[in-house]
C-alpha positions as CSV (number, residue, x, y, z in Angstrom):
1,M,10.9,-110.0,-109.0
2,T,11.6,-106.3,-109.7
3,S,14.6,-106.2,-112.0
4,F,16.2,-102.8,-111.2
5,L,15.8,-99.5,-109.3
6,V,16.4,-95.9,-110.6
7,V,16.8,-93.2,-107.9
8,F,16.6,-89.6,-108.9
9,D,17.8,-86.4,-107.3
10,V,14.9,-83.9,-107.5
11,D,16.0,-80.2,-107.7
12,S,17.6,-79.4,-111.1
13,T,17.4,-83.1,-112.0
14,L,13.8,-84.5,-111.9
15,I,12.5,-80.9,-112.0
16,N,13.9,-77.7,-113.6
17,E,13.9,-75.6,-110.5
18,E,15.7,-75.3,-107.2
19,A,12.6,-75.4,-105.0
20,I,14.2,-73.7,-102.0
21,E,15.1,-70.7,-104.1
22,L,11.4,-70.3,-105.1
23,L,10.4,-70.4,-101.5
24,A,13.1,-67.9,-100.5
25,E,11.8,-65.5,-103.1
26,H,8.7,-65.1,-100.8
27,S,11.0,-64.0,-98.0
28,G,13.2,-61.7,-100.2
29,N,16.2,-64.0,-99.7
30,R,16.4,-65.7,-103.1
31,E,19.8,-64.3,-104.1
32,K,21.4,-65.2,-100.8
33,V,19.9,-68.7,-100.9
34,A,20.9,-69.3,-104.5
35,E,24.5,-68.4,-103.7
36,I,24.6,-70.9,-100.7
37,T,22.9,-73.6,-102.9
38,E,25.5,-73.2,-105.7
39,R,28.4,-73.5,-103.2
40,S,26.9,-76.6,-101.7
41,M,26.2,-78.3,-105.0
42,R,29.9,-77.6,-106.0
43,G,30.9,-79.3,-102.8
44,E,32.5,-76.2,-101.3
45,I,30.4,-76.3,-98.1
46,D,28.7,-79.1,-96.2
47,F,25.2,-79.8,-97.4
48,S,23.6,-80.2,-94.0
49,T,25.1,-76.9,-92.8
50,S,23.9,-75.1,-96.0
51,L,20.4,-76.6,-95.7
52,I,20.0,-75.4,-92.1
53,E,21.2,-71.9,-93.1
54,R,18.9,-71.7,-96.1
55,V,15.8,-73.0,-94.3
56,A,16.3,-70.4,-91.6
57,T,15.6,-67.7,-94.2
58,L,12.1,-69.1,-94.6
59,Q,11.1,-68.4,-90.9
60,G,7.7,-66.8,-90.6
61,L,6.4,-67.4,-94.1
62,P,2.8,-68.5,-94.3
63,E,2.3,-72.2,-94.9
64,S,0.4,-71.4,-98.1
65,V,3.7,-70.7,-99.9
66,L,4.3,-74.4,-99.9
67,E,1.2,-75.1,-102.1
68,Q,2.0,-72.1,-104.3
69,T,5.5,-73.2,-104.8
70,A,4.5,-76.9,-105.5
71,K,2.3,-75.7,-108.3
72,S,5.1,-73.8,-110.0
73,L,7.5,-76.8,-110.2
74,T,8.0,-78.3,-113.7
75,P,9.2,-81.8,-114.4
76,T,12.4,-81.9,-116.5
77,K,11.8,-82.8,-120.2
78,G,11.5,-86.6,-120.6
79,A,10.9,-87.3,-116.9
80,S,7.5,-88.8,-117.4
81,E,8.5,-90.9,-120.5
82,L,11.6,-92.2,-118.6
83,I,9.5,-93.3,-115.6
84,Q,6.9,-94.9,-117.8
85,E,9.7,-96.9,-119.5
86,I,11.2,-97.9,-116.2
87,H,7.9,-99.4,-115.1
88,A,7.3,-101.0,-118.5
89,R,10.6,-102.8,-118.1
90,G,9.7,-104.0,-114.6
91,G,11.8,-101.5,-112.7
92,K,11.1,-99.1,-109.7
93,A,11.5,-95.3,-109.8
94,A,12.3,-93.3,-106.7
95,A,13.2,-89.7,-105.8
96,V,15.3,-88.6,-102.8
97,S,15.7,-84.9,-102.3
98,G,17.6,-82.5,-100.1
99,G,14.4,-80.4,-100.6
100,F,11.1,-80.8,-99.0
101,I,8.5,-83.6,-98.8
102,Q,5.7,-81.0,-98.8
103,L,6.7,-80.1,-102.4
104,L,7.6,-83.6,-103.4
105,N,4.4,-85.4,-102.6
106,G,2.6,-83.9,-105.6
107,L,5.4,-84.8,-108.0
108,K,5.4,-88.4,-106.6
109,R,1.7,-88.6,-107.6
110,D,2.0,-86.8,-110.9
111,L,5.1,-88.7,-112.1
112,N,3.9,-92.1,-110.6
113,L,7.1,-92.6,-108.5
114,D,7.2,-95.7,-106.4
115,Y,9.1,-93.9,-103.5
116,A,9.9,-90.4,-102.5
117,Q,11.9,-89.1,-99.5
118,A,12.8,-85.5,-98.5
119,N,13.2,-83.2,-95.6
120,T,10.1,-82.0,-93.7
121,L,9.8,-78.2,-93.1
122,G,8.6,-77.3,-89.6
123,V,5.2,-75.5,-89.5
124,E,3.6,-74.0,-86.4
125,N,0.4,-72.0,-86.3
126,G,0.2,-71.8,-90.1
127,R,3.7,-70.4,-90.5
128,L,7.1,-72.0,-91.4
129,T,9.4,-72.2,-88.3
130,G,12.6,-71.9,-90.4
131,E,13.7,-75.4,-89.2
132,V,13.8,-78.9,-90.6
133,V,11.8,-81.5,-88.5
134,G,13.3,-84.9,-88.0
135,E,16.0,-86.5,-90.2
136,L,18.1,-84.4,-92.5
137,V,18.1,-85.8,-96.0
138,N,21.8,-85.2,-96.9
139,R,24.4,-87.1,-98.9
140,E,24.6,-90.0,-96.4
141,A,20.8,-90.3,-96.2
142,K,20.4,-90.4,-100.0
143,A,22.8,-93.4,-100.1
144,K,20.9,-95.0,-97.2
145,Y,17.5,-94.8,-99.0
146,L,18.9,-96.1,-102.3
147,K,20.2,-99.1,-100.4
148,L,16.9,-99.5,-98.4
149,W,14.7,-99.4,-101.4
150,A,16.9,-101.9,-103.3
151,E,16.8,-104.3,-100.3
152,E,13.0,-104.0,-100.0
153,N,12.7,-105.2,-103.6
154,D,15.5,-107.8,-103.5
155,I,17.5,-105.8,-106.1
156,P,21.3,-106.1,-106.0
157,L,23.1,-102.8,-105.8
158,E,24.7,-103.5,-109.2
159,R,21.2,-103.2,-110.7
160,T,20.6,-99.7,-109.2
161,F,20.9,-96.4,-111.0
162,A,21.6,-93.0,-109.3
163,I,20.9,-89.8,-111.3
164,G,22.0,-86.4,-109.9
165,D,23.7,-83.1,-110.4
166,G,25.2,-81.9,-107.1
167,A,27.8,-82.9,-104.5
168,N,25.1,-84.2,-102.1
169,D,24.3,-86.9,-104.7
170,L,27.8,-88.4,-104.6
171,G,27.0,-90.8,-101.8
172,M,24.2,-92.7,-103.6
173,M,26.1,-92.4,-106.9
174,M,29.2,-94.2,-105.3
175,I,27.1,-97.2,-104.3
176,A,24.8,-97.5,-107.3
177,G,25.6,-99.9,-110.1
178,L,25.5,-97.1,-112.6
179,S,25.8,-93.4,-111.7
180,V,24.6,-90.7,-114.1
181,A,25.7,-87.0,-113.9
182,F,22.8,-85.1,-115.4
183,C,23.7,-81.5,-116.4
184,A,25.9,-81.7,-113.3
185,K,28.5,-79.8,-111.4
186,P,32.2,-80.6,-112.3
187,I,32.7,-82.6,-109.0
188,V,29.8,-84.9,-110.0
189,R,30.8,-85.2,-113.7
190,E,34.3,-86.4,-112.7
191,S,33.0,-89.3,-110.6
192,A,30.0,-90.5,-112.6
193,D,29.9,-93.5,-114.9
194,V,27.9,-91.6,-117.5
195,V,27.6,-87.8,-118.2
196,I,24.5,-86.4,-119.9
197,D,24.6,-82.7,-120.7
198,E,21.3,-82.3,-122.6
199,R,18.3,-81.5,-120.4
200,D,16.3,-84.5,-121.6
201,L,15.8,-87.4,-119.2
202,K,14.8,-89.6,-122.1
203,K,18.5,-89.9,-122.8
204,V,18.6,-92.3,-119.8
205,I,16.3,-94.8,-121.5
206,E,19.1,-96.3,-123.5
207,L,21.0,-97.1,-120.3
208,L,18.2,-99.2,-118.8
209,P,18.4,-102.9,-118.7
């Protein structure tokens, strides 16, 4: 039996970047997108609305920017060591992102994650459509996937961990057995069980069962 589950947010948590800002740089909209991201993470505007608005700025970009951007993402210090330790102790490691699966698949492989879920960017004729295809991975969806992965492995919710930094992580953090605010916005720090302000995910190891 798997003993516990750790679910990570991705942008600014499992990686150092906000991936959508790197994509928006290619369309000349990085500043606009960064401003919307910041307001969303602080909980000032609804995440789903902000995501649709930000993705629209990517319309017409060549599909090749996805691969370019994926190559420029850097795992947060300690990410690999933490995930190795989770597995060594019999746990599962997962990532759920308000970002994009086209960028997350490589990270899933490189970091040896058991699960990864994110939004899918629409692509037609080799160009981004500026829309998200299928389910929006928002605050509610993040909580849903934490619950789903726990159930799949017969792990009670009290043996789950949620690690994030923004308002859209609060759903999964509220139902997890232990919530960790990692270099997080004030709204997240206030409601988390544990606050870590140093950008080193190895700090989470001491919290593991």
